[in-house]
N, CA, C and O of each residue as an XYZ file, in Angstrom:
704
protein
N       0.823     -1.205      0.000
C       0.000      0.000      0.000
C       0.860      1.258      0.000
O       2.013      1.218      0.429
N       0.314      2.372     -0.475
C       1.080      3.623     -0.484
C       1.509      4.014      0.929
O       0.892      3.601      1.911
N       2.547      4.796      1.019
C       3.059      5.268      2.306
C       3.211      6.759      2.229
O       3.683      7.238      1.198
N       2.867      7.514      3.193
C       2.076      7.100      4.343
C       0.598      7.257      4.076
O       0.186      7.743      3.023
N      -0.189      6.839      5.042
C      -1.623      7.041      4.970
C      -1.950      8.350      5.668
O      -1.634      8.528      6.845
N      -2.578      9.259      4.953
C      -2.992     10.526      5.537
C      -4.462     10.401      5.891
O      -5.310     10.238      5.013
N      -4.758     10.476      7.171
C      -6.122     10.343      7.656
C      -6.727     11.729      7.774
O      -6.233     12.564      8.532
N      -7.772     11.972      7.041
C      -8.427     13.269      7.094
C      -9.650     13.153      7.989
O     -10.626     12.486      7.642
N      -9.590     13.802      9.133
C     -10.724     13.792     10.056
C     -11.451     15.112      9.821
O     -11.551     15.963     10.706
N     -11.943     15.245      8.626
C     -12.624     16.459      8.191
C     -13.319     16.129      6.890
O     -13.212     15.007      6.396
N     -14.040     17.105      6.319
C     -14.659     16.836      5.047
C     -13.824     17.359      3.895
O     -12.626     17.075      3.901
N     -14.319     18.090      2.909
C     -13.756     18.126      1.559
C     -12.267     18.421      1.441
O     -11.875     19.535      1.094
N     -11.454     17.442      1.724
C     -10.017     17.588      1.588
C      -9.512     16.631      0.510
O      -8.304     16.531      0.294
N     -10.401     15.941     -0.155
C      -9.970     14.980     -1.172
C      -9.069     15.630     -2.212
O      -8.213     14.962     -2.792
N      -9.247     16.904     -2.450
C      -8.402     17.658     -3.379
C      -6.935     17.584     -2.960
O      -6.043     17.661     -3.804
N      -6.684     17.434     -1.658
C      -5.311     17.375     -1.149
C      -4.556     16.184     -1.728
O      -3.341     16.251     -1.914
N      -5.265     15.097     -2.012
C      -4.607     13.910     -2.561
C      -3.909     14.247     -3.862
O      -2.729     13.942     -4.032
N      -4.621     14.870     -4.776
C      -4.032     15.240     -6.053
C      -2.852     16.174     -5.881
O      -1.835     16.022     -6.557
N      -2.976     17.136     -4.985
C      -1.887     18.078     -4.742
C      -0.656     17.364     -4.176
O       0.469     17.649     -4.585
N      -0.866     16.446     -3.242
C       0.264     15.733     -2.649
C       0.912     14.806     -3.663
O       2.138     14.720     -3.733
N       0.108     14.120     -4.440
C       0.662     13.218     -5.462
C       1.401     14.007     -6.536
O       2.429     13.554     -7.037
N       0.892     15.176     -6.892
C       1.560     16.021     -7.883
C       2.938     16.459     -7.395
O       3.830     16.727     -8.200
N       3.109     16.530     -6.084
C       4.405     16.914     -5.511
C       5.272     15.690     -5.214
O       6.315     15.814     -4.571
N       4.853     14.515     -5.674
C       5.684     13.322     -5.543
C       5.441     12.477     -4.310
O       6.205     11.546     -4.056
N       4.403     12.765     -3.529
C       4.106     11.969     -2.337
C       3.182     10.819     -2.720
O       2.121     11.032     -3.307
N       3.589      9.606     -2.385
C       2.767      8.428     -2.626
C       1.908      8.225     -1.391
O       2.320      7.556     -0.443
N       0.713      8.806     -1.402
C      -0.152      8.796     -0.222
C      -1.499      8.163     -0.519
O      -1.958      8.102     -1.660
N      -2.099      7.704      0.539
C      -3.468      7.200      0.506
C      -4.242      8.074      1.481
O      -3.828      8.220      2.631
N      -5.346      8.653      1.054
C      -6.124      9.526      1.918
C      -7.480      8.888      2.193
O      -8.180      8.453      1.279
N      -7.825      8.845      3.445
C      -9.133      8.349      3.881
C      -9.867      9.507      4.538
O      -9.415     10.027      5.558
N     -10.979      9.913      3.974
C     -11.760     11.018      4.523
C     -12.769     10.454      5.514
O     -13.748      9.818      5.123
N     -12.524     10.692      6.798
C     -13.400     10.172      7.849
C     -14.426     11.197      8.304
O     -15.183     10.945      9.242
N     -14.457     12.352      7.646
C     -15.400     13.392      8.032
C     -16.812     13.085      7.565
O     -17.016     12.341      6.605
N     -17.772     13.662      8.250
C     -19.177     13.530      7.884
C     -19.808     14.920      7.920
O     -19.544     15.712      8.824
N     -20.634     15.199      6.937
C     -21.312     16.484      6.881
C     -22.095     16.715      8.171
O     -22.836     15.844      8.626
N     -21.922     17.897      8.751
C     -22.642     18.248      9.970
C     -22.070     17.641     11.233
O     -22.676     17.752     12.298
N     -20.908     16.996     11.138
C     -20.333     16.299     12.281
C     -19.905     17.265     13.380
O     -19.613     18.434     13.126
N     -19.876     16.759     14.583
C     -19.458     17.528     15.750
C     -18.290     16.817     16.426
O     -17.973     15.674     16.095
N     -17.658     17.494     17.369
C     -16.555     16.869     18.091
C     -17.059     15.667     18.900
O     -16.369     14.652     18.995
N     -18.246     15.778     19.474
C     -18.805     14.652     20.229
C     -19.078     13.470     19.306
O     -18.817     12.324     19.673
N     -19.601     13.737     18.113
C     -19.838     12.672     17.144
C     -18.544     12.010     16.709
O     -18.481     10.791     16.551
N     -17.512     12.822     16.515
C     -16.206     12.283     16.128
C     -15.660     11.361     17.209
O     -15.119     10.298     16.907
N     -15.800     11.763     18.458
C     -15.312     10.922     19.552
C     -16.083      9.610     19.644
O     -15.500      8.570     19.951
N     -17.390      9.650     19.380
C     -18.205      8.440     19.451
C     -17.814      7.411     18.391
O     -17.856      6.208     18.652
N     -17.437      7.868     17.210
C     -17.120      6.929     16.127
C     -15.625      6.828     15.854
O     -15.209      6.276     14.835
N     -14.832      7.352     16.751
C     -13.392      7.466     16.548
C     -12.738      6.132     16.178
O     -12.027      6.054     15.176
N     -12.965      5.103     16.957
C     -12.299      3.820     16.705
C     -12.672      3.212     15.367
O     -11.848      2.544     14.742
N     -13.900      3.431     14.914
C     -14.320      2.924     13.607
C     -13.769      3.785     12.474
O     -13.499      3.281     11.384
N     -13.602      5.080     12.729
C     -13.258      6.016     11.667
C     -11.763      6.083     11.361
O     -11.384      6.387     10.230
N     -10.916      5.809     12.336
C      -9.478      5.958     12.152
C      -8.843      4.577     11.986
O      -8.726      3.827     12.956
N      -8.434      4.239     10.759
C      -7.826      2.928     10.534
C      -6.445      2.839     11.174
O      -5.773      3.851     11.375
N      -6.038      1.632     11.485
C      -4.746      1.403     12.119
C      -3.564      1.793     11.269
O      -2.458      1.933     11.789
N      -3.760      1.972      9.974
C      -2.643      2.303      9.084
C      -2.401      3.803      8.958
O      -1.489      4.212      8.240
N      -3.183      4.624      9.628
C      -3.034      6.074      9.499
C      -1.702      6.531     10.095
O      -1.279      6.049     11.145
N      -1.052      7.467      9.407
C       0.202      8.050      9.873
C       0.071      9.535     10.168
O       0.792     10.068     11.012
N      -0.854     10.212      9.471
C      -1.061     11.648      9.597
C      -2.566     11.889      9.665
O      -3.338     11.288      8.917
N      -2.972     12.776     10.573
C      -4.396     13.129     10.675
C      -4.553     14.637     10.605
O      -3.848     15.381     11.287
N      -5.484     15.076      9.774
C      -5.860     16.480      9.690
C      -7.182     16.609     10.433
O      -8.195     16.062      9.998
N      -7.179     17.322     11.539
C      -8.354     17.398     12.409
C      -9.024     18.755     12.235
O      -8.497     19.783     12.661
N     -10.192     18.742     11.605
C     -10.960     19.962     11.360
C     -12.374     19.740     11.863
O     -13.235     19.236     11.143
N     -12.596     20.121     13.098
C     -13.893     19.967     13.741
C     -14.188     21.188     14.573
O     -13.299     21.993     14.853
N     -15.433     21.324     14.965
C     -15.812     22.317     15.952
C     -16.742     23.395     15.463
O     -17.484     23.967     16.261
N     -16.730     23.697     14.168
C     -17.574     24.781     13.679
C     -19.054     24.424     13.830
O     -19.866     25.292     14.151
N     -19.416     23.154     13.601
C     -20.822     22.753     13.785
C     -21.205     22.792     15.259
O     -22.334     23.145     15.600
N     -20.262     22.428     16.142
C     -20.501     22.542     17.589
C     -20.793     24.000     17.938
O     -21.780     24.313     18.604
N     -19.908     24.885     17.469
C     -20.015     26.313     17.775
C     -21.359     26.868     17.311
O     -22.019     27.608     18.039
N     -21.752     26.509     16.106
C     -23.016     27.010     15.542
C     -24.235     26.462     16.259
O     -25.306     27.068     16.219
N     -24.079     25.304     16.924
C     -25.225     24.738     17.644
C     -25.195     25.070     19.134
O     -25.991     24.538     19.908
N     -24.271     25.956     19.537
C     -24.265     26.446     20.906
C     -23.429     25.663     21.902
O     -23.535     25.896     23.107
N     -22.601     24.740     21.430
C     -21.725     24.000     22.341
C     -20.674     24.983     22.874
O     -20.070     25.720     22.095
N     -20.455     24.999     24.177
C     -19.461     25.925     24.743
C     -18.066     25.681     24.165
O     -17.678     24.537     23.929
N     -17.324     26.752     23.940
C     -15.990     26.655     23.366
C     -15.091     25.759     24.218
O     -14.261     25.032     23.672
N     -15.238     25.795     25.528
C     -14.433     24.949     26.413
C     -14.663     23.466     26.107
O     -13.711     22.686     26.103
N     -15.896     23.074     25.854
C     -16.215     21.688     25.516
C     -15.599     21.313     24.175
O     -15.052     20.221     24.025
N     -15.686     22.213     23.204
C     -15.091     21.963     21.885
C     -13.589     21.759     22.035
O     -13.028     20.812     21.484
N     -12.946     22.642     22.777
C     -11.494     22.546     22.969
C     -11.106     21.253     23.677
O     -10.124     20.614     23.302
N     -11.870     20.860     24.700
C     -11.588     19.612     25.420
C     -11.732     18.407     24.488
O     -10.920     17.482     24.532
N     -12.761     18.422     23.652
C     -12.958     17.309     22.716
C     -11.849     17.230     21.670
O     -11.374     16.141     21.351
N     -11.436     18.381     21.136
C     -10.334     18.399     20.161
C      -9.055     17.896     20.828
O      -8.318     17.107     20.236
N      -8.787     18.344     22.046
C      -7.592     17.894     22.772
C      -7.628     16.383     22.980
O      -6.603     15.713     22.857
N      -8.787     15.854     23.288
C      -8.923     14.394     23.480
C      -8.659     13.657     22.164
O      -8.005     12.614     22.158
N      -9.163     14.194     21.056
C      -8.902     13.591     19.743
C      -7.400     13.585     19.460
O      -6.848     12.570     19.036
N      -6.742     14.722     19.696
C      -5.299     14.822     19.444
C      -4.529     13.831     20.314
O      -3.645     13.133     19.817
N      -4.853     13.761     21.604
C      -4.143     12.835     22.504
C      -4.336     11.385     22.075
O      -3.406     10.582     22.149
N      -5.535     11.054     21.631
C      -5.804      9.687     21.189
C      -5.022      9.362     19.916
O      -4.490      8.261     19.775
N      -4.953     10.319     18.991
C      -4.157     10.125     17.779
C      -2.682      9.970     18.120
O      -2.008      9.096     17.575
N      -2.179     10.806     19.011
C      -0.774     10.709     19.431
C      -0.476      9.364     20.080
O       0.592      8.792     19.861
N      -1.407      8.858     20.873
C      -1.210      7.558     21.513
C      -1.045      6.456     20.468
O      -0.413      5.432     20.726
N      -1.619      6.677     19.293
C      -1.494      5.720     18.183
C      -0.308      6.045     17.271
O      -0.146      5.442     16.211
N       0.515      7.006     17.696
C       1.703      7.433     16.952
C       1.333      8.054     15.604
O       2.024      7.846     14.606
N       0.252      8.808     15.584
C      -0.215      9.486     14.372
C       0.129     10.968     14.486
O      -0.174     11.613     15.489
N       0.768     11.498     13.441
C       1.095     12.924     13.374
C      -0.206     13.704     13.164
O      -1.100     13.223     12.467
N      -0.328     14.897     13.753
C      -1.598     15.635     13.732
C      -1.395     17.085     13.315
O      -0.447     17.744     13.741
N      -2.307     17.568     12.472
C      -2.449     18.989     12.165
C      -3.863     19.374     12.586
O      -4.834     18.798     12.095
N      -3.987     20.347     13.493
C      -5.299     20.851     13.906
C      -5.633     22.041     13.022
O      -4.787     22.901     12.776
N      -6.872     22.085     12.547
C      -7.324     23.146     11.653
C      -8.520     23.856     12.271
O      -9.528     23.229     12.595
N      -8.399     25.164     12.431
C      -9.517     25.992     12.874
C     -10.223     26.520     11.640
O      -9.568     26.911     10.673
N     -11.520     26.538     11.657
C     -12.291     26.942     10.494
C     -13.088     28.212     10.786
O     -13.791     28.312     11.792
N     -12.957     29.180      9.875
C     -13.678     30.441      9.959
C     -13.459     31.111     11.307
O     -12.323     31.439     11.647
N     -14.522     31.325     12.087
C     -14.366     32.064     13.347
C     -13.870     31.213     14.507
O     -13.633     31.744     15.592
N     -13.707     29.924     14.314
C     -13.275     29.034     15.391
C     -11.750     28.955     15.435
O     -11.129     28.399     14.529
N     -11.156     29.504     16.474
C      -9.708     29.519     16.651
C      -9.313     28.456     17.671
O      -9.632     28.572     18.854
N      -8.621     27.428     17.207
C      -8.188     26.334     18.074
C      -6.676     26.349     18.294
O      -6.090     25.334     18.673
N      -6.050     27.495     18.059
C      -4.600     27.575     18.171
C      -4.103     27.239     19.579
O      -3.044     26.627     19.719
N      -4.833     27.620     20.612
C      -4.405     27.313     21.979
C      -4.417     25.805     22.229
O      -3.541     25.284     22.919
N      -5.397     25.110     21.675
C      -5.465     23.648     21.820
C      -4.276     23.007     21.113
O      -3.630     22.111     21.657
N      -3.993     23.471     19.900
C      -2.859     22.930     19.154
C      -1.560     23.165     19.909
O      -0.747     22.253     20.061
N      -1.371     24.373     20.373
C      -0.137     24.710     21.088
C       0.006     23.879     22.358
O       1.085     23.359     22.643
N      -1.078     23.751     23.121
C      -1.037     22.987     24.372
C      -0.715     21.519     24.134
O      -0.174     20.847     25.012
N      -1.049     21.017     22.940
C      -0.818     19.611     22.625
C       0.389     19.401     21.714
O       0.639     18.283     21.263
N       1.139     20.475     21.442
C       2.381     20.354     20.686
C       2.208     19.957     19.240
O       3.031     19.217     18.701
N       1.136     20.442     18.588
C       0.905     20.104     17.183
C       0.801     21.370     16.340
O       0.431     22.429     16.848
N       1.127     21.262     15.056
C       0.976     22.430     14.187
C      -0.493     22.796     14.007
O      -1.392     21.977     14.202
N      -0.703     24.041     13.632
C      -2.054     24.581     13.531
C      -2.200     25.393     12.254
O      -1.279     26.101     11.848
N      -3.349     25.284     11.633
C      -3.695     26.112     10.478
C      -5.071     26.707     10.726
O      -6.002     26.001     11.114
N      -5.193     28.000     10.501
C      -6.491     28.675     10.644
C      -7.035     28.932      9.250
O      -6.419     29.655      8.466
N      -8.178     28.350      8.935
C      -8.795     28.526      7.632
C      -9.813     29.647      7.721
O     -10.849     29.504      8.370
N      -9.524     30.749      7.076
C     -10.510     31.825      7.046
C     -10.285     32.704      5.824
O      -9.187     32.766      5.272
N     -11.332     33.367      5.426
C     -11.322     34.309      4.324
C     -12.103     35.532      4.760
O     -12.885     35.459      5.708
N     -11.906     36.646      4.091
C     -12.743     37.816      4.388
C     -14.219     37.458      4.190
O     -14.544     36.644      3.325
N     -15.108     38.053      4.974
C     -16.535     37.752      4.860
C     -17.029     37.837      3.414
O     -16.750     38.793      2.691
N     -17.768     36.808      3.026
C     -18.373     36.777      1.706
C     -17.493     36.246      0.591
O     -17.997     35.956     -0.494
N     -16.201     36.109      0.819
C     -15.314     35.617     -0.234
C     -15.171     34.099     -0.151
O     -15.062     33.527      0.934
N     -15.173     33.473     -1.298
C     -14.974     32.022     -1.432
C     -16.014     31.230     -0.642
O     -15.690     30.209     -0.035
N     -17.247     31.693     -0.651
C     -18.332     31.018      0.060
C     -19.239     30.303     -0.930
O     -19.442     30.754     -2.057
N     -19.775     29.184     -0.481
C     -20.769     28.458     -1.260
C     -22.061     29.272     -1.287
O     -22.178     30.281     -0.592
N     -23.015     28.841     -2.077
C     -24.260     29.584     -2.247
C     -25.039     29.746     -0.941
O     -25.865     30.652     -0.828
N     -24.789     28.876      0.051
C     -25.492     29.013      1.331
C     -24.900     30.122      2.207
O     -25.471     30.462      3.244
N     -23.764     30.682      1.797
C     -23.142     31.771      2.529
C     -22.357     31.355      3.764
O     -21.648     32.172      4.351
N     -22.475     30.091      4.164
C     -21.787     29.605      5.361
C     -20.559     28.784      5.040
O     -19.516     28.946      5.674
N     -20.671     27.916      4.073
C     -19.593     26.988      3.758
C     -18.624     27.595      2.745
O     -18.971     28.504      1.992
N     -17.410     27.069      2.750
C     -16.397     27.493      1.786
C     -16.652     26.755      0.481
O     -16.982     25.569      0.488
N     -16.499     27.456     -0.645
C     -16.733     26.816     -1.943
C     -15.486     26.064     -2.414
O     -14.447     26.097     -1.755
N     -15.599     25.391     -3.550
C     -14.506     24.587     -4.087
C     -13.243     25.386     -4.332
O     -12.146     24.913     -4.037
N     -13.379     26.582     -4.863
C     -12.205     27.418     -5.118
C     -11.516     27.787     -3.798
O     -10.288     27.780     -3.708
N     -12.305     28.101     -2.796
C     -11.744     28.435     -1.483
C     -11.002     27.260     -0.868
O      -9.908     27.423     -0.329
N     -11.605     26.063     -0.950
C     -10.933     24.879     -0.418
C      -9.624     24.615     -1.169
O      -8.634     24.188     -0.574
N      -9.630     24.872     -2.468
C      -8.394     24.699     -3.241
C      -7.281     25.597     -2.723
O      -6.136     25.163     -2.594
N      -7.616     26.842     -2.429
C      -6.635     27.788     -1.890
C      -6.147     27.319     -0.518
O      -4.946     27.329     -0.246
N      -7.072     26.913      0.336
C      -6.705     26.471      1.672
C      -5.816     25.240      1.643
O      -4.832     25.162      2.378
N      -6.163     24.276      0.792
C      -5.364     23.052      0.687
C      -3.947     23.387      0.239
O      -2.981     22.863      0.793
N      -3.819     24.247     -0.750
C      -2.488     24.628     -1.234
C      -1.678     25.306     -0.128
O      -0.475     25.072     -0.005
N      -2.328     26.139      0.667
C      -1.629     26.849      1.744
C      -1.218     25.931      2.883
O      -0.197     26.178      3.525
N      -1.990     24.870      3.155
C      -1.645     23.998      4.274
C      -0.707     22.875      3.858
O      -0.191     22.156      4.713
N      -0.479     22.711      2.561
C       0.351     21.612      2.076
C       1.735     21.557      2.708
O       2.192     20.458      3.020
N       2.441     22.684      2.918
C       3.756     22.580      3.572
C       3.692     21.943      4.966
O       4.573     21.161      5.323
N       2.674     22.264      5.745
C       2.533     21.663      7.073
C       2.260     20.167      6.956
O       2.791     19.378      7.737
N       1.433     19.771      5.985
C       1.134     18.348      5.780
C       2.396     17.626      5.318
O       2.679     16.519      5.775
N       3.158     18.250      4.410
C       4.402     17.631      3.947
C       5.379     17.431      5.099
O       6.073     16.415      5.147
N       5.444     18.377      6.023
C       6.329     18.230      7.188
C       5.887     17.044      8.046
O       6.723     16.301      8.559
N       4.581     16.870      8.199
C       4.075     15.742      8.981
C       4.331     14.418      8.268
O       4.642     13.415      8.910
N       4.202     14.413      6.944
C       4.501     13.206      6.169
C       5.972     12.822      6.366
O       6.289     11.649      6.563
N       6.861     13.809      6.311
C       8.294     13.543      6.507
C       8.541     12.973      7.903
O       9.332     12.043      8.063
N       7.872     13.524      8.909
C       8.029     13.000     10.277
C       7.510     11.570     10.369
O       8.129     10.722     11.011
N       6.368     11.300      9.726
C       5.813      9.951      9.760
C       6.756      8.958      9.071
O       6.990      7.860      9.575
N       7.288      9.355      7.923
C       8.210      8.479      7.194
C       9.472      8.180      7.988
O      10.024      7.083      7.902
N       9.928      9.166      8.766
C      11.153      8.973      9.535
C      10.920      8.221     10.844
O      11.869      7.884     11.552
N       9.647      7.961     11.161
C       9.330      7.212     12.369
C       9.385      8.029     13.649
O       9.424      7.460     14.740
N       9.388      9.349     13.539
C       9.433     10.216     14.715
C       8.129     10.088     15.492
O       7.042     10.182     14.923
N       8.252      9.876     16.782
C       7.078      9.815     17.645
C       6.433     11.204     17.646
O       7.120     12.186     17.926
N       5.148     11.314     17.343
C       4.502     12.625     17.263
C       4.524     13.391     18.577
O       4.333     14.607     18.585
N       4.753     12.701     19.682
C       4.792     13.368     20.986
C       6.190     13.868     21.333
O       6.388     14.463     22.393
N       7.164     13.633     20.449
C       8.560     13.888     20.804
C       9.018     15.330     20.647
O      10.052     15.698     21.204
N       8.297     16.147     19.921
C       8.712     17.539     19.697
C       7.565     18.478     19.961
O       6.402     18.133     19.753
N       7.892     19.653     20.413
C       6.882     20.664     20.649
C       6.523     21.358     19.347
O       7.273     21.280     18.374
N       5.386     22.036     19.321
C       4.866     22.675     18.117
C       5.826     23.705     17.534
O       5.875     23.862     16.314
N       6.589     24.410     18.361
C       7.474     25.439     17.834
C       8.618     24.854     17.014
O       9.339     25.594     16.345
N       8.792     23.534     17.057
C       9.828     22.889     16.260
C       9.279     22.418     14.910
O      10.045     21.963     14.060
N       7.983     22.521     14.708
C       7.366     22.120     13.434
C       7.457     23.258     12.434
O       7.139     24.399     12.770
N       7.889     22.968     11.200
C       7.875     24.027     10.180
C       6.449     24.533      9.973
O       5.512     23.739      9.887
N       6.288     25.831      9.896
C       4.976     26.411      9.620
C       4.012     26.337     10.794
O       2.806     26.505     10.612
N       4.526     26.088     11.996
C       3.656     25.954     13.156
C       2.812     27.217     13.343
O       3.308     28.338     13.230
N       1.568     27.013     13.621
C       0.596     28.074     13.886
C       0.469     29.058     12.721
O       0.174     30.236     12.921
N       0.688     28.576     11.540
C       0.530     29.422     10.345
C      -0.943     29.684     10.122
O      -1.744     28.749     10.100
N      -1.302     30.914      9.958
C      -2.685     31.263      9.650
C      -2.834     31.354      8.150
O      -2.061     32.035      7.476
N      -3.825     30.670      7.638
C      -4.044     30.644      6.197
C      -4.933     31.793      5.774
O      -5.232     31.937      4.588
């Protein structure tokens, strides 16, 4: 099978596969995200959703929680639990904050790189005005690719994801 396996714990990131392969990475991407998913839902299906072969996980959750009134503290605790569980499985992690949801403190506290996905209001939005459109996701994927490539390199080298702090990761806390 291709190496490494990039586990996407988010939705429309399938475009990332083409971008990574175009840059010479032999990767397999499994999209474990579900439309409308929440951090609590992710935790409930975690063991079924994350295959044992995953080496890198992109964690993009919380915006649906926020919109449905879940307290930010609960969202942060759930994201931290997801990150710790992934680390226990020796999976490299990139935490992604979406739109108004800033999870940089969670990423920093757990020693993982962070990307904030946001655009000026009204730009790169789908017709519903809430979601990012295909062009916007393309821009975001291209911008986060260096952080994903750094995680792929760490996974290939066998580095324990818990062994280095976030400030040692290239592109750590880069805002997109």
